[in-house]
KELUMDO-868592 format. One record per residue: x, y, z of N, C-alpha, C, O in turn. Coordinates in pm, whole numbers. Each point is the difference from the previous one (the first is absolute). Example, Ala and Ser with C-alpha at 12.3 -4.5 7.8 and 13.67 -1.06 7.14 Angstrom:
<roses>
- nx,ny,nz,cax,cay,caz,cx,cy,cz,ox,oy,oz
- 1319,-569,780,-89,119,0,90,120,0,104,-2,66
- -139,107,-138,82,119,6,-77,109,73,51,111,17
</roses>
This chain:
<roses>
- nx,ny,nz,cax,cay,caz,cx,cy,cz,ox,oy,oz
- 84,-119,0,-84,119,0,88,125,0,89,14,84
- -115,76,-178,74,126,-11,-62,101,96,-121,25,-6
- 202,34,92,-53,94,99,70,136,-3,-43,93,69
- 149,-79,-146,79,123,-2,37,39,-143,8,-85,-89
- 14,213,70,55,48,-126,144,-50,-11,68,-17,102
- -22,-6,-222,137,-47,-22,96,119,-11,-43,115,-10
- 172,-145,11,100,105,-23,-19,61,-139,18,120,-18
- -54,-203,-80,-28,52,-134,-119,95,4,-2,101,-70
- -96,-134,151,-117,86,15,35,134,62,-51,104,-41
- 139,-106,141,47,124,64,71,86,-104,-24,120,-9
- 112,-182,-71,73,72,-104,-98,56,-103,18,112,-48
- -120,-189,14,-103,44,-94,-67,128,51,-10,98,-74
- -35,-100,197,-66,118,58,96,118,3,-36,112,-38
- 157,-136,83,100,107,9,28,62,-136,28,120,-9
- -37,-199,-97,27,54,-134,-104,104,-40,29,87,-83
- -148,-95,139,-104,98,-28,-5,111,104,-22,116,-34
- 43,-150,160,-8,99,108,125,86,10,-7,119,33
- 123,-179,-61,126,69,22,32,4,148,-78,-49,83
- 191,107,-48,41,17,139,32,148,19,94,53,-59
- -174,11,142,20,143,26,19,18,151,-88,-36,78
- 201,89,-39,37,10,141,-45,131,64,24,22,119
- -89,62,-195,-56,124,52,-147,5,-41,-35,-33,-113
- -51,74,205,-145,5,-25,-30,87,-122,62,104,-22
- -159,-150,-56,-44,71,-119,-149,-22,-16,-57,-90,61
- -6,171,-143,-142,-19,-31,-12,-83,-127,63,30,-101
- -145,-136,108,-22,-83,-118,-95,72,-97,-37,115,24
- -3,-183,-132,-84,64,-102,-135,44,54,-63,88,-59
- 18,-146,169,-127,40,61,21,101,113,-97,43,63
- 223,-6,-36,29,96,104,21,-61,138,7,73,99
- 2,-206,-91,18,-69,127,148,-2,35,84,-33,-83
- -53,69,208,139,-5,44,47,-145,5,-65,-87,58
- 180,63,-122,53,-135,-21,150,3,26,65,102,-18
- -13,-217,61,144,-11,26,42,-145,-19,-83,-91,-1
- 213,70,-14,51,-137,-11,-42,-65,-130,24,54,-108
- -88,-170,120,-46,-75,-117,-153,3,3,-65,-102,23
- 9,219,-48,-145,14,-6,-71,0,134,-120,-25,5
- 190,51,103,-60,0,134,-71,133,25,56,107,-26
- -180,-113,76,-78,122,22,-48,20,143,-37,111,37
- 37,-214,43,-58,11,135,83,92,89,117,-26,28
- -181,134,16,63,91,94,113,85,-55,76,58,77
- -62,-50,-208,109,75,-60,-27,150,12,-112,47,-18
- 218,27,51,-12,144,19,100,74,-89,105,-52,-36
- -140,173,3,88,85,-80,137,10,67,9,16,122
- 97,-27,-203,136,10,52,57,-128,57,118,-6,33
- -200,-97,-20,46,-127,58,103,-66,-91,-8,9,-122
- 104,-76,185,99,-79,-75,6,-140,59,-53,-25,109
- 117,-65,-182,16,-137,49,126,-60,-60,60,57,-92
- -20,-171,144,111,-75,-56,-55,-106,-95,-120,-26,-2
- 206,-34,-75,-41,-109,-88,-56,-115,83,-100,-61,-37
- 164,31,149,-47,-109,88,-141,29,50,-84,-89,3
- 58,213,38,-135,37,45,-101,-13,-114,-113,-46,22
- 152,85,-142,-90,-10,-115,-44,-145,-21,-118,-27,-22
- 214,-67,29,-34,-141,-17,-82,-54,117,-90,-81,-18
- 122,127,139,-76,-43,117,-146,44,-12,-91,-79,25
- 68,205,-62,-136,50,-17,-72,-74,-111,-119,-30,12
- 190,0,-119,-62,-74,-110,-48,-136,48,-113,-40,-28
- 199,-31,102,-38,-132,53,-120,11,94,-90,-84,-4
- 90,186,89,-113,20,91,-128,30,-77,-107,-51,35
- 117,134,-139,-117,34,-82,-51,-120,-77,-120,-12,-24
- 210,-77,-16,-39,-119,-77,-62,-110,86,-78,-81,-51
- 110,76,180,-43,-111,85,-151,-25,-2,-41,-115,-21
- -45,215,41,-144,-28,-5,-48,-41,-139,-96,-76,-13
- 161,126,-89,-35,-37,-138,32,-148,-22,-82,-75,-53
- 202,34,94,40,-140,-14,-96,-93,75,-43,-102,-54
- 10,139,176,-90,-84,81,-136,-15,-68,-55,-110,-7
- 2,219,-43,-131,-3,-63,1,-87,-126,-87,-85,-19
- 185,107,-67,6,-77,-125,22,-148,28,-65,-84,-62
- 153,51,155,25,-140,35,-127,-67,53,-27,-116,-31
- -51,189,109,-126,-53,54,-104,-22,-110,-67,-102,-4
- 56,199,-84,-102,-6,-106,36,-98,-111,-88,-60,-61
- 217,43,36,46,-81,-113,109,-96,46,117,19,-35
- -152,-123,111,102,-89,57,80,-79,-104,108,-49,32
- -158,37,-154,76,-74,-102,63,94,-103,29,-41,-113
- -7,165,151,57,100,-90,144,-37,-36,72,-59,79
- -33,95,-199,139,-18,-44,80,123,41,-56,107,21
- 187,-124,-11,84,109,51,-14,127,-85,-15,109,56
- 20,-122,-186,-8,120,-85,-137,68,10,-10,121,-18
- -94,-198,47,-132,61,20,-5,76,132,-56,109,7
- 114,-167,97,12,70,128,75,131,-19,-42,104,50
- 153,-110,-122,82,119,-22,-78,108,-75,8,118,35
- -84,-158,-137,-78,97,-78,-109,64,84,-18,122,-4
- -55,-202,81,-107,55,82,55,84,115,-61,100,38
- 175,-139,17,64,83,103,40,135,-57,-20,103,64
- 77,-102,-184,38,126,-65,-123,88,-21,3,120,30
- -108,-179,-81,-124,74,-26,-54,60,130,-28,120,6
- 12,-203,96,-57,47,127,93,97,71,-47,92,67
- 178,-110,-80,95,93,60,-20,139,-58,15,100,70
- -50,-94,-196,-18,128,-68,-139,60,20,-12,121,23
- -92,-201,-33,-137,54,6,-64,-15,138,-103,61,27
- 163,-141,59,-54,-22,134,-74,-132,10,-65,-44,-95
- 76,-19,210,-65,-129,24,-151,11,-11,-65,-89,-54
- 8,198,104,-146,18,-8,-47,-3,-145,-103,-61,-31
- 177,127,-56,-39,1,-141,12,-139,-63,-84,-39,-80
- 188,-35,116,11,-138,-49,-120,-81,47,-61,-72,-79
- 27,83,207,-106,-82,58,-135,20,-69,-77,-95,-13
- 49,215,-31,-131,25,-63,7,5,-152,-96,43,-65
- 207,-85,8,20,12,-145,-57,-117,-79,-7,-114,47
- -34,146,-167,-38,-102,-98,122,-85,-33,-12,-119,-26
- 130,180,27,123,-74,-27,14,-119,93,26,-111,-45
- -44,133,175,12,-111,94,-105,-107,-28,31,-119,2
- -153,160,-28,-105,-99,-31,37,-85,-123,-20,-121,-1
- 75,186,-101,41,-74,-120,113,-98,33,-1,-114,-47
- 96,157,127,111,-88,39,-51,-118,82,42,-114,-22
- -130,141,115,-54,-107,86,-79,-103,-79,-3,-118,36
- -60,162,-143,-84,-91,-79,70,-54,-124,-64,-63,-85
- 195,86,73,76,-57,-111,-43,50,-136,-9,-78,-95
- -18,205,84,-39,60,-128,112,-17,-102,115,-22,37
- -149,31,-165,103,-10,-104,107,108,15,-27,111,45
- 149,-145,-83,114,89,15,-21,136,-63,32,102,60
- -87,-99,-181,-18,129,-67,-97,89,76,17,122,2
- -117,-180,60,-96,77,79,67,57,126,-24,115,37
- 106,-194,26,72,47,120,97,111,-37,9,101,71
- 64,-118,-181,93,105,-42,-73,130,-29,48,107,37
- -161,-113,-103,-80,121,-28,-47,66,129,-5,122,9
- -31,-203,90,-48,56,126,112,73,75,-24,106,57
- 145,-162,-58,114,71,59,12,138,-63,21,100,69
- -33,-95,-202,25,124,-74,-103,110,28,24,116,-32
- -137,-151,90,-101,102,34,45,88,116,-58,107,22
- 159,-149,51,45,71,121,121,88,-30,100,-6,70
- -110,87,-174,114,83,-42,-25,150,20,64,82,-65
- -156,-48,155,-32,141,26,47,42,140,2,-80,93
- 35,205,-83,29,62,131,-48,144,-9,32,71,-95
- -107,-31,193,-53,135,-1,-91,25,-120,-9,112,-49
- -59,-219,2,-92,14,-112,64,2,-137,-69,19,-100
- 200,-38,93,71,6,-129,76,-129,-24,49,-65,93
- -39,28,-220,82,-115,-39,146,38,23,45,107,-41
- 29,-196,107,141,22,30,81,-105,-76,-20,-120,18
- 112,167,-102,80,-92,-82,72,-106,84,3,-117,-37
- 53,158,149,71,-95,86,-92,-108,54,40,-115,13
- -164,153,18,-97,-100,47,-44,-90,-113,-25,-119,21
- 14,173,-142,-35,-83,-115,108,-107,-21,-32,-117,-22
- 158,157,28,111,-96,-14,-2,-102,113,19,-120,-23
- -42,167,144,-1,-90,115,-112,-102,-11,23,-119,22
- -143,162,-57,-113,-93,-9,19,-102,-112,-38,-116,16
- 96,156,-127,30,-97,-107,100,-103,51,-15,-120,-25
- 117,167,96,101,-91,53,-60,-93,106,32,-119,3
- -117,172,85,-64,-84,102,-90,-105,-65,-4,-115,45
- -68,154,-150,-86,-95,-70,78,-114,-62,-38,-117,10
- 149,152,-74,85,-104,-61,66,-86,107,18,-121,-20
- 19,181,131,58,-77,109,-104,-97,55,31,-118,19
- -151,165,7,-104,-87,56,-35,-115,-94,-13,-115,43
- -2,144,-171,-49,-102,-93,108,-86,-63,-24,-115,-36
- 147,171,23,104,-71,-73,129,-23,81,90,-71,-45
- -82,131,164,121,-16,80,118,77,-50,114,-34,29
- -140,141,-107,109,80,-59,28,121,88,-86,87,18
- 207,-82,37,40,109,89,56,119,-76,53,92,64
- -63,-89,-193,60,108,-82,-66,133,23,39,99,-61
</roses>
Protein backbone atom coordinates (compact mmCIF):
# COMPACT_ATOMS: atom_id res chain seq x y z
CA UNK A 1 0.00 0.00 0.00
CA UNK A 2 1.36 3.41 -1.05
CA UNK A 3 1.02 5.95 1.76
CA UNK A 4 3.57 8.68 0.94
CA UNK A 5 4.71 10.83 -1.94
CA UNK A 6 7.98 9.63 -3.47
CA UNK A 7 11.23 11.57 -3.80
CA UNK A 8 10.40 11.87 -7.51
CA UNK A 9 7.06 13.35 -6.51
CA UNK A 10 8.76 15.91 -4.25
CA UNK A 11 11.08 16.87 -7.13
CA UNK A 12 8.05 17.10 -9.44
CA UNK A 13 6.27 19.54 -7.12
CA UNK A 14 9.44 21.55 -6.55
CA UNK A 15 9.90 21.92 -10.31
CA UNK A 16 6.63 23.86 -10.43
CA UNK A 17 6.71 25.62 -7.05
CA UNK A 18 10.38 26.57 -7.01
CA UNK A 19 12.24 27.36 -3.79
CA UNK A 20 11.96 30.91 -2.51
CA UNK A 21 13.65 31.72 0.80
CA UNK A 22 11.99 35.11 1.20
CA UNK A 23 8.21 35.62 1.46
CA UNK A 24 6.50 36.74 -1.73
CA UNK A 25 2.96 37.14 -3.02
CA UNK A 26 1.80 34.42 -5.40
CA UNK A 27 -0.39 35.10 -8.47
CA UNK A 28 -3.46 35.36 -6.22
CA UNK A 29 -1.70 37.70 -3.78
CA UNK A 30 -1.22 35.07 -1.05
CA UNK A 31 1.96 35.36 0.99
CA UNK A 32 4.11 32.32 0.19
CA UNK A 33 7.57 31.09 1.14
CA UNK A 34 9.80 28.06 0.69
CA UNK A 35 8.28 25.50 -1.66
CA UNK A 36 4.74 26.84 -1.94
CA UNK A 37 4.13 27.10 1.82
CA UNK A 38 1.40 29.59 2.79
CA UNK A 39 0.34 28.87 6.37
CA UNK A 40 1.16 31.78 8.64
CA UNK A 41 3.52 33.46 6.18
CA UNK A 42 4.19 37.14 6.82
CA UNK A 43 5.72 39.94 4.80
CA UNK A 44 9.51 40.03 5.18
CA UNK A 45 9.72 36.45 6.46
CA UNK A 46 12.70 34.33 5.43
CA UNK A 47 13.56 30.66 5.78
CA UNK A 48 16.33 28.17 5.14
CA UNK A 49 16.23 25.42 2.54
CA UNK A 50 15.84 22.88 5.37
CA UNK A 51 12.82 24.78 6.73
CA UNK A 52 11.30 24.94 3.24
CA UNK A 53 11.48 21.14 2.93
CA UNK A 54 10.22 20.63 6.48
CA UNK A 55 7.17 22.83 5.82
CA UNK A 56 6.54 21.05 2.54
CA UNK A 57 6.54 17.66 4.29
CA UNK A 58 4.21 18.99 6.99
CA UNK A 59 1.86 20.46 4.36
CA UNK A 60 1.86 17.18 2.42
CA UNK A 61 1.13 14.92 5.42
CA UNK A 62 -2.68 15.39 5.55
CA UNK A 63 -2.86 15.11 1.76
CA UNK A 64 -0.94 11.82 1.81
CA UNK A 65 -3.13 10.42 4.59
CA UNK A 66 -6.33 11.33 2.78
CA UNK A 67 -5.28 9.91 -0.59
CA UNK A 68 -3.93 6.70 0.97
CA UNK A 69 -7.24 6.23 2.82
CA UNK A 70 -9.41 6.92 -0.22
CA UNK A 71 -7.30 4.96 -2.71
CA UNK A 72 -5.54 2.07 -0.92
CA UNK A 73 -4.48 0.42 -4.20
CA UNK A 74 -3.06 3.60 -5.75
CA UNK A 75 0.16 3.41 -7.75
CA UNK A 76 3.11 5.56 -6.73
CA UNK A 77 2.94 7.90 -9.73
CA UNK A 78 -0.79 8.42 -9.14
CA UNK A 79 -0.14 9.30 -5.50
CA UNK A 80 2.54 11.74 -6.63
CA UNK A 81 0.22 13.39 -9.18
CA UNK A 82 -2.67 13.78 -6.75
CA UNK A 83 -0.34 15.06 -4.02
CA UNK A 84 1.01 17.68 -6.44
CA UNK A 85 -2.51 18.71 -7.42
CA UNK A 86 -3.78 18.95 -3.83
CA UNK A 87 -0.59 20.67 -2.65
CA UNK A 88 -1.32 23.40 -5.17
CA UNK A 89 -5.12 23.74 -5.01
CA UNK A 90 -5.70 22.57 -1.43
CA UNK A 91 -6.98 19.33 0.06
CA UNK A 92 -10.52 20.71 0.37
CA UNK A 93 -10.64 21.35 -3.36
CA UNK A 94 -9.37 17.84 -4.12
CA UNK A 95 -11.97 16.32 -1.79
CA UNK A 96 -14.91 17.97 -3.55
CA UNK A 97 -13.53 17.72 -7.09
CA UNK A 98 -14.89 15.85 -10.06
CA UNK A 99 -11.26 14.87 -10.65
CA UNK A 100 -11.18 12.79 -7.48
CA UNK A 101 -14.50 11.14 -8.33
CA UNK A 102 -13.17 10.20 -11.78
CA UNK A 103 -9.98 8.77 -10.26
CA UNK A 104 -11.91 6.79 -7.65
CA UNK A 105 -14.17 5.29 -10.30
CA UNK A 106 -11.40 4.41 -12.77
CA UNK A 107 -12.49 6.78 -15.52
CA UNK A 108 -10.68 6.60 -18.86
CA UNK A 109 -7.25 8.23 -18.94
CA UNK A 110 -8.19 10.91 -21.45
CA UNK A 111 -11.12 11.99 -19.28
CA UNK A 112 -8.91 12.24 -16.19
CA UNK A 113 -6.28 14.23 -18.08
CA UNK A 114 -8.94 16.68 -19.31
CA UNK A 115 -10.25 17.09 -15.77
CA UNK A 116 -6.78 17.97 -14.44
CA UNK A 117 -6.53 20.64 -17.14
CA UNK A 118 -9.70 22.41 -15.94
CA UNK A 119 -7.79 23.58 -12.84
CA UNK A 120 -5.54 26.10 -14.60
CA UNK A 121 -7.03 29.35 -13.24
CA UNK A 122 -5.90 31.64 -10.43
CA UNK A 123 -7.66 34.83 -9.55
CA UNK A 124 -10.17 34.15 -12.34
CA UNK A 125 -7.51 34.04 -15.07
CA UNK A 126 -5.83 31.23 -16.97
CA UNK A 127 -2.22 30.94 -15.78
CA UNK A 128 0.31 29.44 -18.20
CA UNK A 129 2.30 27.84 -15.38
CA UNK A 130 -0.83 26.14 -14.06
CA UNK A 131 -1.73 24.95 -17.55
CA UNK A 132 1.72 23.32 -17.84
CA UNK A 133 1.46 21.87 -14.35
CA UNK A 134 -1.99 20.35 -14.90
CA UNK A 135 -0.92 18.76 -18.20
CA UNK A 136 2.11 17.29 -16.45
CA UNK A 137 0.02 16.05 -13.49
CA UNK A 138 -2.46 14.44 -15.89
CA UNK A 139 0.28 12.61 -17.76
CA UNK A 140 1.89 11.58 -14.49
CA UNK A 141 -1.39 10.21 -13.12
CA UNK A 142 -2.38 8.33 -16.27
CA UNK A 143 0.97 7.32 -17.76
CA UNK A 144 3.55 7.53 -14.96
CA UNK A 145 5.56 10.17 -16.83
CA UNK A 146 7.45 12.52 -14.51
CA UNK A 147 8.51 14.82 -17.38
